[in-house]
Backbone bond lengths (Angstrom), bond angles and torsions (degrees), N, CA, C in turn:
res aa  C-N    CA-C-N  psi(-1)  N-CA   C-N-CA  omega(-1)  CA-C   N-CA-C  phi
1 X - - - 1.440 - - 1.525 108.55 -
2 X 1.309 116.61 134.13 1.457 121.80 -179.63 1.522 110.97 -86.26
3 X 1.307 115.81 146.57 1.458 121.84 177.34 1.525 109.32 -137.54
4 X 1.309 115.80 150.10 1.463 122.44 175.39 1.522 106.05 -107.04
5 X 1.329 116.24 117.24 1.457 119.27 -176.00 1.523 111.11 -146.94
6 X 1.337 114.92 174.75 1.456 121.34 -179.87 1.528 110.10 -84.71
7 X 1.328 115.11 142.60 1.463 122.64 177.20 1.520 106.81 -125.11
8 X 1.340 116.86 114.40 1.468 120.98 -172.61 1.521 110.97 -75.39
9 X 1.321 114.19 133.08 1.458 121.86 172.28 1.524 106.39 -133.00
10 X 1.297 118.60 173.54 1.454 120.98 177.27 1.510 112.43 105.48
11 X 1.311 114.59 167.07 1.456 121.24 -178.89 1.530 110.97 -77.96
12 X 1.325 114.40 175.43 1.456 120.33 176.20 1.527 108.45 -65.17
13 X 1.318 116.70 134.96 1.464 125.29 -177.74 1.531 113.46 64.54
14 X 1.311 118.14 11.65 1.464 122.56 174.03 1.525 108.91 -134.16
15 X 1.325 117.88 68.30 1.462 119.05 -174.30 1.523 112.24 -72.63
16 X 1.301 114.34 149.15 1.455 123.55 170.27 1.524 105.01 -148.19
17 X 1.303 116.42 153.50 1.452 119.53 -175.19 1.521 110.89 -131.76
18 X 1.329 115.51 143.01 1.451 122.38 166.66 1.519 106.59 -97.60
19 X 1.305 116.85 144.15 1.455 121.15 172.25 1.518 105.55 -98.84
20 X 1.333 117.02 115.16 1.456 121.23 -171.89 1.523 111.22 -125.54
21 X 1.326 114.38 155.91 1.462 122.23 171.27 1.523 105.93 -101.06
22 X 1.323 116.59 123.34 1.455 121.16 -176.69 1.516 109.87 -145.81
23 X 1.320 115.10 166.82 1.450 120.29 174.96 1.526 108.54 -73.35
24 X 1.313 117.18 141.27 1.465 122.18 -178.11 1.527 111.59 -59.92
25 X 1.328 117.44 -29.16 1.458 121.30 -176.66 1.525 112.63 -76.12
26 X 1.317 118.10 -22.60 1.458 120.43 -179.93 1.523 110.23 -68.10
27 X 1.328 118.02 143.09 1.461 119.69 178.15 1.523 110.71 -68.16
28 X 1.324 118.25 151.04 1.464 120.70 -177.48 1.525 113.54 -61.28
29 X 1.325 118.35 -28.09 1.457 120.60 -178.99 1.518 111.28 -107.02
30 X 1.335 117.38 19.12 1.455 121.10 -175.17 1.514 114.65 -73.55
31 X 1.312 118.16 -29.10 1.443 120.71 178.45 1.510 114.28 88.98
32 X 1.321 117.94 -4.51 1.454 120.51 178.98 1.524 108.92 -99.38
33 X 1.320 116.35 116.17 1.451 119.49 177.91 1.515 109.46 -144.25
34 X 1.331 115.87 162.36 1.454 122.19 -176.33 1.525 110.64 -79.72
35 X 1.347 115.91 -47.83 1.458 119.65 -176.93 1.525 110.22 -155.77
36 X 1.321 115.91 145.32 1.456 121.58 173.68 1.522 107.55 -92.37
37 X 1.344 117.00 124.06 1.464 120.69 -175.64 1.524 113.11 -118.12
38 X 1.333 117.91 7.10 1.451 118.86 177.83 1.515 112.14 173.81
39 X 1.331 114.55 176.32 1.459 122.68 178.09 1.520 109.00 -139.37
40 X 1.348 115.60 153.48 1.460 121.39 178.62 1.523 108.29 -147.34
41 X 1.326 116.02 127.83 1.457 122.09 176.49 1.524 107.61 -116.70
42 X 1.344 118.57 107.74 1.463 120.40 -177.05 1.522 113.82 -70.64
43 X 1.326 118.57 -20.03 1.463 120.38 -179.85 1.527 111.37 -74.59
44 X 1.325 117.47 -39.91 1.463 121.38 179.99 1.525 111.91 -102.62
45 X 1.330 117.79 -2.09 1.470 124.40 -177.85 1.531 111.68 59.74
46 X 1.328 116.86 28.47 1.455 122.64 -179.53 1.528 109.33 -86.58
47 X 1.325 116.39 127.33 1.469 122.21 179.41 1.518 109.16 -128.04
48 X 1.315 116.09 133.38 1.458 121.28 174.77 1.520 107.87 -136.14
49 X 1.320 116.57 124.12 1.451 121.86 -178.72 1.523 109.89 -126.72
50 X 1.332 115.62 149.55 1.459 121.91 170.47 1.529 106.33 -96.73
51 X 1.330 115.85 91.20 1.459 121.34 -171.56 1.511 113.74 -59.83
52 X 1.334 118.18 -41.43 1.461 120.04 -178.13 1.528 111.23 -66.86
53 X 1.331 118.02 -37.00 1.469 120.72 178.73 1.530 111.29 -71.21
54 X 1.331 116.32 -36.53 1.468 119.19 177.80 1.518 110.19 -65.37
55 X 1.327 117.30 -43.45 1.466 120.70 177.69 1.526 110.71 -62.42
56 X 1.333 117.05 -37.76 1.463 120.63 178.16 1.525 110.56 -62.03
57 X 1.333 117.20 -48.25 1.453 120.01 -177.35 1.522 111.91 -67.36
58 X 1.322 117.31 -35.22 1.469 119.30 176.40 1.521 110.11 -66.57
59 X 1.345 117.24 -38.12 1.469 120.83 177.74 1.526 110.99 -66.06
60 X 1.311 117.42 -32.84 1.463 121.50 179.26 1.525 110.73 -72.91
61 X 1.334 117.73 -26.73 1.458 120.36 177.17 1.512 115.13 130.02
62 X 1.324 118.28 6.43 1.463 120.57 178.27 1.528 109.51 -73.41
63 X 1.323 115.81 139.11 1.460 121.92 179.57 1.520 109.40 -104.63
64 X 1.337 119.10 123.20 1.465 119.66 176.45 1.527 110.99 -75.87
65 X 1.332 116.03 148.90 1.462 120.25 175.09 1.533 108.26 -68.45
66 X 1.323 116.54 167.64 1.462 120.68 -177.61 1.524 111.37 -60.56
67 X 1.321 117.47 -43.57 1.464 121.37 -179.06 1.520 110.86 -65.49
68 X 1.325 116.73 -44.68 1.467 120.35 179.26 1.528 109.95 -65.33
69 X 1.323 117.85 -40.21 1.468 121.02 178.25 1.529 110.51 -58.49
70 X 1.340 117.11 -45.72 1.463 120.86 -179.89 1.523 111.52 -63.07
71 X 1.323 117.40 -37.83 1.463 120.36 178.17 1.528 110.60 -68.51
72 X 1.332 118.00 -39.36 1.464 121.19 179.50 1.526 111.27 -67.19
73 X 1.324 117.34 -36.10 1.470 120.82 177.76 1.523 109.73 -67.45
74 X 1.334 117.74 -43.03 1.460 119.79 -178.67 1.531 111.84 -69.15
75 X 1.327 117.72 -28.19 1.470 121.14 176.62 1.528 112.23 -81.59
76 X 1.334 117.68 -14.90 1.458 121.30 179.14 1.516 114.16 85.68
77 X 1.315 117.75 15.09 1.466 120.87 -179.97 1.525 110.36 -77.17
78 X 1.323 117.74 -39.69 1.460 122.03 176.17 1.520 108.61 -121.05
79 X 1.315 116.01 156.51 1.452 122.07 178.66 1.520 108.87 -100.70
80 X 1.303 116.98 140.30 1.448 121.10 177.98 1.515 110.85 153.13
81 X 1.322 114.67 -175.38 1.454 120.40 179.01 1.517 109.09 -99.15
82 X 1.327 115.29 152.16 1.451 119.89 175.71 1.526 109.40 -71.05
83 X 1.323 115.12 151.87 1.454 122.00 178.91 1.526 107.84 -96.02
84 X 1.327 118.48 124.23 1.471 118.84 178.44 1.521 109.58 -67.58
85 X 1.317 116.63 109.73 1.464 122.29 -173.21 1.516 112.31 -79.65
86 X 1.325 118.28 -36.10 1.454 121.28 -175.29 1.527 111.48 -113.61
87 X 1.298 117.42 37.49 1.455 120.73 -179.96 1.526 109.63 -75.03
88 X 1.324 115.93 140.37 1.455 119.65 177.78 1.521 108.87 -82.42
89 X 1.323 117.38 139.17 1.460 119.18 -179.59 1.527 110.57 -69.69
90 X 1.312 115.86 145.27 1.461 120.68 179.13 1.521 109.16 -74.75
91 X 1.325 114.93 141.98 1.453 119.15 177.45 1.518 109.09 -74.49
92 X 1.318 113.87 140.66 1.463 118.09 178.64 1.529 108.52 -70.33
93 X 1.310 114.20 138.29 1.458 118.40 178.64 1.525 108.54 -70.01
94 X 1.304 113.94 132.73 1.454 118.02 -178.98 1.521 109.53 -73.35
95 X 1.304 114.53 131.57 1.465 119.81 178.50 1.526 107.99 -73.88
96 X 1.333 116.51 143.46 1.465 117.69 178.56 1.526 110.39 -62.55
97 X 1.322 114.82 137.49 1.467 119.38 -178.05 1.520 109.61 -71.94
98 X 1.325 113.90 137.83 1.462 118.55 177.54 1.515 108.55 -82.65
99 X 1.301 113.63 144.72 1.461 117.89 -179.82 1.518 109.28 -67.76
100 X 1.284 114.91 135.64 1.461 119.17 -179.53 1.518 108.95 -77.71
101 X 1.317 113.85 132.16 1.457 119.11 178.72 1.521 108.17 -97.50
102 X 1.317 115.47 128.57 1.461 119.84 178.30 1.506 107.97 -115.78
103 X 1.294 113.82 133.76 1.460 118.10 177.70 1.524 109.12 -90.54
104 X 1.302 113.11 135.82 1.448 118.73 177.44 1.512 107.10 -103.73
105 X 1.304 117.16 119.26 1.444 120.65 179.43 1.533 109.13 -94.42
106 X 1.300 115.50 133.38 1.479 117.78 -179.42 1.540 109.56 -71.56
107 X 1.332 114.29 138.12 1.445 119.72 179.18 1.510 108.81 -92.50
108 X 1.285 117.07 137.39 1.462 119.77 -179.47 1.493 113.95 -109.35
């Protein structure tokens, strides 16, 4: 299965990312990818995407990661809602405790 995700490049404390199409099984830092479809620099907030290629890969069946999806929505390349990435899970509602039944044994 193909996925569109970030691939980290750059020196230590100077991150930069390529947006790549790769197989889901490949490791994120493996360096093997099908196509580079964009770049992202978090220090300067610079984003560059190849919108037509991203739309092509999504039409073929590639799934973008949550972070990439949110960036594509904010750039206007795809339509949809952003995915809350750091949402806290809801606590399960505690079921009401059942009353404990105790058997009373008759003493003889």
